[in-house]
N, C-alpha and C positions, 0 to 999 in steps of 0.2 A: 641381415644386420642393417636395418634401415634407420635413418635419422628420424626420431620421433619429435624431439623438441630441443631447443638450445636456450639455456638460461644464462644470465649475466649478473654478477655482483661486483660492485666497486669496492676497493679496499680503502678504508679510512681509519684514522686514529694513530697511524704509525708512519705516515709519509715522511721520508727524510728530506732534508734540504737538497735542492738541486743546483744551487749556485747561480740561479738565474737572477736577472735584475728585478723581476717580479717574483720574489721568493715564495716558496711553498710553505704552507702551514701543515701541521700533522693531520688535520681533518680534510685537506684537499684530496680529491680523487684524481689520480693520474694513471692508476693501474686498475684494470678490470679483469677478473677471471671469468671465463666462459666454460660452461659444461655442456657437452653434447650428449644427450640421452638417446639411447637406441631402443628399438622394439624388443630386443632380447634382454634388456635390463642393464647392459653395460653403460658405463659413463666414461667419457674422455674429457680431459681438461686442457684448456689453453689459456694464454695470457695476452692481453691487449694493452698497449701503451696509449690509452685514451680514456676519457671520462665515461662513467657508466651510463649516463643519460644518452650520450652519443652512440654508445654501443647498442643500447636497447632500441633506439630509433633505427639503427642500421639493421638490427635483427628483424625488426618489423618489415623493413623493405625486402630483406633477403629471404624471409620465411617461405614464400611460395616457391623459391628456387631450391632451397635445401631440404624441405620436408620430403621424406620418402627416398632420399638419395642413399646410395650404398655407402655406409661409413667406412668400408674397407678400401675405398678408392680416394684418398685425400687429394692427390694432385689433380685428378679429373674433376672432382667436385669443386675444388678451389678455382680452377680455371673456368668452370661453368659459371660460378658466381662472378668472377672478374669480367668475363665476356658479356654477361647479361646486365652488368651495371656500368659498362664503359661510358655510356652517355652521361653519367653523373660526374665523370671526371676521374682520372686515375689519381690515387692518393687520397689522403684525408680519412675521415671516420669510417667510411665504407671499406676501403682497402685495409685499414687497421683492423677492423672487425673480422674481415675474411682471414686475416693473419691468425687471429686467435682460434677461429674455427678450424683452419688448416692444421695448426699444432694439435688441437684436440682430436682431429681425425687421424693423424699419425699415431697419437696415443692409442686410439681404438684399434687401428690397423695392427699395431704391435701386440695389443692384448689378444686380438683374434688369431694372430699367427703364432703367438707364444714366443715372440722375438723382441729384442730391444730395437728401438726406433733406428738407431745408428746403423744396424745391420740392414734394415729395410731401405735405408737411404742409399745403400750401395756397398756397405761393408765397413768394418771397424779397422781403421789404420792404427789406432791406439786405444789402450784401455784406461789411460789416465791423461788428464789435460792440466796444464799449469794455469791456475787462475792468477790474474794480476789484481791486487787490491786497488780499487778505484776510490780516490780520496780527494775531497775538495781542498783547494789550497787555502792557506791561512797565513798569518804573519809567521816568519821563519821559526820562532821558538815553539809555537803551538803546533805547527805542522810537523816539526821534528819530533815532538813528543808523541804525536799520534802514529807517525811512521815507525818509531822505535817500538811501540806496543805491537804493531802489526808484524814487524820483523821478529819480535820475540814469540809471537803466536805461530810463526812458521811460514809466513809469506816470503817469497823470494823474487817476486815481480810486483811492480807498483806503477800506478799512473796517478799523477797529480794534475788537477785541472780547475778551471773556472776561478771563482773567488776574485782576488785582486789582480790576477795575471793579465797583463795587457791593458789594464784599466787605471794603473797608478803611475808607473814610470819604469824606465829601463833598469835603474838600480834596484828597485823593488823586485822586478822579475828575476834578476840574477841572484839576488839574496835568497829568494825562495828556492830556486833550483839548486843553488849551492848547498843550502841547508838540507835539502832532501837527499842529495847525492852523498853528502858526508854521513847522513844517518843510516841510509840503507846499505851503503858500502859499494865498492867498485864492482863487486861480483853480481849485484842485483840488476835486473832489468828495471829501468826507470823511463817511462814515457811521459810526455807533457801534452795536455789538452788545453788549448786556449779558449775553447768554447765559442767559436765563431758563429754558432747558430743562435746565440743570445740576441735579444732584441737590440737593434741599432748598433751592432758590432762595428767598431771603428778601426780595427786592425787592417791595414792595407798591405799591398805587396812589399813595399819598402820596409815596413815594420816587420813583416814576416821574414824577410831575408836577413835582416839584422839579428832577429831573435833566433833564427835557425843557426847562425854562426855561434851564438852564445850557447845554445843547446848542444851543439856538436862538441864544444869544449868540455861539457859536463857528461858526455857519453850518453845522450838521450837516445832511446831506442826508436822513437818516432815523434813527430810533431803533428798533433791532431787538431783538426778544425782551426787552422790559423787564419782563415779567410771566411767571408760570408759564403753560405752554402752554394749560391748560384754563380760564384766568380770562377767560371770554368777556365777562361783564358789565363787569369792570374794564377790559378792552381797549377796549370800546365807549366807556366813560366817558373813558378816557385819550385816545382819538382825538378825542373832541368837544372836549376842553379843552387838549390839548397844542399848542404853537406849532410843532412839527416833525412831519413825516409819521411814522406808526407802521407798522412792518413786522413780519411774523411768519408762522407757518404752516409752518416747515420740518419739523416733526415730524408734521404731518397726512398722512394717506394717503387717496387717492381723493377725487373731487370732492364726495362726500356730506359729508365732514368739513368742507369749506370753506364750504358753504352757510349754516350757522347764523352763522358769523362774518361773512360778507358781508351777510346780512340784518340783522344787528345793527349794521352799520357799524363793525366792530371794527378794520379795517385800511385804510390807504392803499395799502399794498404787500403782496401775497401772495408767498410764497417757497417754492413746492413744489420738492422735490428729485426729479428724474426717476429717480434710482436707488432710490427707495423709495416715491414717491407712487403708482406704477402705470405708470411709464415715460413715454415721449414721448406716447403716446396720451392718457394721463390728464392729463399736464401741459398739453397743448393744450386739453383740455376745461376744466380749471381756468382757463386763460387766457381762454377764451371766456366762461366764467361770470363771472369777475372784471370783464371789460369791461362787462358789462351793469349792474354796480353802480358803474361809474366808478373801478375799482381797477386799479392796474398789477400786472403780474407781472414780478418779477425773480427768476430761479431761484436757489435755494440750491445751492452747488456745492463743498462740502468733499469732494473727489472724486478721480477718476482722469482720465487723458487721454481715455478713452472717454466718461466722463461730461461732461467739458468740451466735447468735440466735439458731443455730443448737445445740450448747452445752447446752443451756437452755432447749430445748425440750428433749434432751437426759437425762439431770439431772431430769427432771420431770418424766421420764419413768423408772428410776432405783431407787429402794428403798433406797440404801445406798449412792447415789450421791447427796450431798446437797451443793456442792461448784462448782463454775466455775472460771476459770482464766480470768482476765480483764486487758488487757494491757492498762494502763492509758496513756492519752496524745497521742493516736495513731489516726491520721486522718481517717484511713481506717475503724476504728470502730466508731468514734464519729462524722464523717462528711460526710457520703455518703448516709444516709437514711433520709426519710422524718420525722421520729420520732426516734432520737438518744436514746440510752439507758440512763435511769435515775434512780439513787438510790432513794428508798423511805425513809421515816423517820427512818426505822430500818436498813438502809444500805443494802437493798435487791433489786434484780431485779425481775420484774414480768415476768413470762413465758407467751409469747403471747397467747391469747385465740382465735384469729381469724383463718381462714383457712390457711393451709400451715405453712411456717416458720414465717410469719409475717414480712418478709423482703421487705419493700417498698422502693426501691432504688430511690433516688432523682436525676433525670438526670442532673440537674444543678450542684448540689454538686459533684456528681460522675464525672462529666465532667472535674473537676479540675485535676483528676488523671488518666483518660483514655478516650477513645472515647466511651462515654455512648450510643450514637445513634447506633454505630456499634454493640454494645452488645445487646441492648434491642429493637431496632426498629423492627416493623413487617416485 
């Protein structure tokens, strides 16, 4: 079962807002699907949080390294690609592209073995995972209306983030969080994401400490990205002094980047994104590493249906990972597969039990956002 070729298609026409200063338009490509085609006709799919032109350029670079490799050996193949492109620098488009390849290879490995990916990653600690609805902040009344709809739809965990938070003033921040808590209820998980990886983020340690006290008063489950991504010392100080758990790491790539933060005690929760950190192989290694430091892994998932399924399998295979991020209202999650994700009566998502990821792409639905035939046809 050898790799014959790898194809890429960027998703366009349904890109949701990201909350960034430089906001996204629906036509912008920030998610790219990759399909690994093998010599026996099987196809595995992966997802990359990167523009399609960068993914295709990376595939051109990687092609001599992946062509003919055994598709049943995702971790070995991914490490082969990482090791032989190290001179280009860890992270960025090449690492992101390898992430998608790795996810697709795990999909193929599961197909070949007739097993779900989570079982191959080490075993299924759970059959269902709680998704938290990831919602961009807005002024209190509009945010409350959106959260009320999601609560009625069955969600019992929520994260609000970005938008005006930390960008207008203290009173605005607290009004937003108060409205969210009153809407979702005291029994719901409510996390807050400041979006410190936004361009020219100005929230500093003193702001983060004051805000953490406010969030504690409203029962926040965690405070995410309150500081610039590289502010290691400030993150460590914040975690020591904050009354709420501190989360971050969504922009980091590969396990080597997480180690200094874990050694410094900078995070209560690490949030690798399998579509750019290095794939499922690397996410699992980050999870194992974090566990040694008493830190939880909750994956970042501003993503596609393929990425969400990968996160579900990862969560099934790590004992402490019982949540996944679910970007609600995103067509690339809800409208490209034959069987879109659905909450059960307890507000949970089932981990697919069939072979591979369980990502059955619907060519007609997918065709609204890319050339599905160019991606999937034999």
